[in-house]
C-alpha positions, 0 to 999 in steps of 0.5 A: 500496499496501495492502501495508502492511496485509497485511504488518503482519498477517503479522508479527503472525501470525507472532510472537503465539504460540499464536494461530490467528485474527486480526481487524484492529482498526484500520489506516492506509495512507498513500502519499507522491508527490513533485512540483516539483524540490524534491521537495515531498511530497504524501500520501494514502490510499484509502478503499476497501481490501478485506481479510479481516476474519479471518485463519487460520493453520495449525499451521506458521504458514502462511496466504494473504492478498489484498488489493485497493485501489480506486484510484478512492477516492483521498483526498489531503483535496483534492477537486481533486487527488483528481479529477486523480489519478483521471482523469489517472492512475489512470484510465488503468489498471485501477482496482484494485491487487492485493497478496498476501504472500510472506514475512517475514525479518530485519525485512523484509516481502515482498509482491507488488503487482500494478499496471497488469498488472505484478507486483513484489516490494516489500521493507518494513522493519517494526517491532513496537510492542506489539500493532501494527506499522509498516512502510515501503517505496517503489515505483517507478511506472516499474517498473510501466509507468506513465511514460505515466501519470505524464506525463499527470499532470505535464501536467494538473498542470504549474503546481502541479507546476512541471513536474516529478512524481516516479516514486517513491512512499513507503508507510507503514502502521500495523495493530492486531490482535487475537486472535480465537476460533472 
């Protein structure tokens, strides 16, 4: 889910001429999951996402970037929902989600997400706006072997979800980067 921030950094870094170092001025990550047969959206963020404060790029435009999302810090602006997500879903697998960048091409950002011991390459569409970037992507929880965890969340929230919790999750990010000097 932190894919998004990484993706924005990668795009800006490869598209701003002569810059060698960037700092993240601001960022926003949003995930949207779905409940009920009508696919009612439920959105949130994570309060703890660890990423480097500075990103260096070599003369060929290559760099390494890793991000760690602490799932115990889920924030939906609803404390009961946060507890349900933490205890009935995230607590059933490793509490971190790891993201690393692979490449950018043709308005696509490719990232590797590692969650629940499974790694998947996930494409994101992106658009550049001034000195910021926005991206959108989607993950399928079943591809991360999270069907039993999703079933437990559905059971825990059966009434609120009307018996249906969807396996697809939309991801969105916005990031603003500034050039830094060494």
